[in-house]
VEXSE-851279 format. One line per field, with one value per residue (C-alpha): residue number from 1; residue in one letter; y, z, x. Coordinates in steps of 0.25 Angstrom, whole numbers, plus 5000, padded with zeros to 4 digits. Each point is the difference from the previous one (the first is absolute). Example, Ala and Ser with C-alpha at 12.3 -4.5 7.8 and 13.67 -1.06 7.14 Angstrom:
% residues 2
seq (1, 2)
type (A, S)
y (4982, 5014)
z (5031, 4998)
x (5049, 5006)
% end
This chain:
% residues 106
seq (1, 2, 3, 4, 5, 6, 7, 8, 9, 10, 11, 12, 13, 14, 15, 16, 17, 18, 19, 20, 21, 22, 23, 24, 25, 26, 27, 28, 29, 30, 31, 32, 33, 34, 35, 36, 37, 38, 39, 40, 41, 42, 43, 44, 45, 46, 47, 48, 49, 50, 51, 52, 53, 54, 55, 56, 57, 58, 59, 60, 61, 62, 63, 64, 65, 66, 67, 68, 69, 70, 71, 72, 73, 74, 75, 76, 77, 78, 79, 80, 81, 82, 83, 84, 85, 86, 87, 88, 89, 90, 91, 92, 93, 94, 95, 96, 97, 98, 99, 100, 101, 102, 103, 104, 105, 106)
type (M, G, A, A, T, P, V, L, W, R, T, A, P, E, E, V, R, P, P, T, E, Q, E, F, S, A, Q, V, D, L, A, V, A, D, I, P, D, D, V, R, D, R, I, H, S, I, Y, S, E, H, R, E, S, T, L, R, D, H, L, L, D, W, V, F, Y, E, A, W, R, W, G, D, G, W, V, T, G, E, H, G, G, R, T, L, G, V, F, H, D, P, L, A, Q, R, V, R, G, A, V, V, A, R, V, M, G, A)
y (5017, 5006, 5011, 4996, 4997, 5005, 4989, 5003, 4994, 5001, 4997, 4985, 4996, 4995, 5014, 5007, 5003, 4994, 5010, 5005, 4996, 5014, 4999, 4987, 5005, 5012, 4992, 4990, 5012, 5006, 4987, 4998, 5014, 5000, 4986, 5000, 4994, 4989, 4996, 5000, 4991, 4991, 4998, 4997, 4990, 4993, 4998, 4996, 4990, 4994, 4994, 4993, 5011, 4996, 5002, 5012, 5007, 4996, 5007, 5012, 5001, 5002, 5011, 5008, 4995, 5006, 5012, 5006, 5006, 5005, 5015, 5001, 4993, 4994, 5000, 4995, 5005, 5010, 5006, 4998, 4991, 4986, 4992, 4989, 4991, 4999, 4986, 4994, 5013, 4998, 5015, 4999, 4988, 5007, 5011, 4991, 4993, 5013, 5006, 4988, 4998, 5014, 4999, 4987, 5005, 4989)
z (4999, 4993, 5005, 5010, 4995, 5008, 5005, 5003, 5013, 5009, 5013, 5003, 4997, 5015, 5004, 4992, 5006, 4992, 4990, 5000, 4988, 4995, 5001, 4993, 4989, 4997, 4999, 4990, 4992, 5000, 4996, 4988, 4996, 5000, 4996, 4992, 4985, 5004, 5012, 4992, 4990, 5010, 5006, 4987, 4996, 5013, 4998, 4986, 5003, 5013, 5001, 5014, 5010, 5011, 4991, 4994, 5013, 5005, 4988, 5001, 5015, 4996, 4990, 5012, 5010, 4991, 4994, 5009, 5014, 5008, 5000, 4990, 4988, 4989, 5002, 4987, 4990, 4996, 5013, 5006, 5007, 5003, 5009, 5010, 4999, 5013, 4998, 5007, 5002, 5003, 4997, 4986, 4997, 5003, 4991, 4990, 4999, 4999, 4990, 4991, 5000, 4995, 4990, 4994, 5001, 5009)
x (5127, 4987, 4991, 4990, 4986, 4988, 4991, 4985, 4995, 4988, 4995, 4998, 4985, 4998, 5004, 4989, 4987, 4989, 4994, 4986, 4991, 5001, 5015, 5000, 4991, 5009, 5012, 4994, 4995, 5014, 5006, 4990, 5002, 5015, 5003, 5013, 4998, 5011, 4992, 4987, 5007, 5005, 4986, 4994, 5011, 4999, 4985, 5002, 5011, 4995, 4986, 5002, 4996, 5009, 5013, 4994, 4997, 5014, 5006, 4991, 5003, 5015, 4997, 4994, 5011, 5010, 4994, 4990, 5000, 4988, 5001, 5010, 4993, 5008, 5015, 5005, 5011, 4990, 4998, 5014, 5010, 5002, 4991, 5001, 4988, 4992, 4994, 4988, 4994, 4985, 4997, 5007, 4992, 4987, 5004, 5005, 4986, 4992, 5010, 5001, 4984, 4999, 5012, 4994, 4986, 4995)
% end
């Protein structure tokens, strides 16, 4: 049996109070400023390979479900541990929309 692997988790979305606009903007700014190169590359790749917006948004949501946490930012290989995806997280979807718009220059 191998060594234990840390798994990063967070509070379930329904247990978190809604952020203020200031808090939301601060998290978006941090996500854009600290975005790992591999995540930026995945976002650009998804945009170039998928023109249909519903599929593209679904794939982009999963980038955020797996690699980004409110308050913790990016939790990828560059920033530590393995993550459990938190899917259908409306807050991650909102942040994804704001971050992707800035990353893609929309």
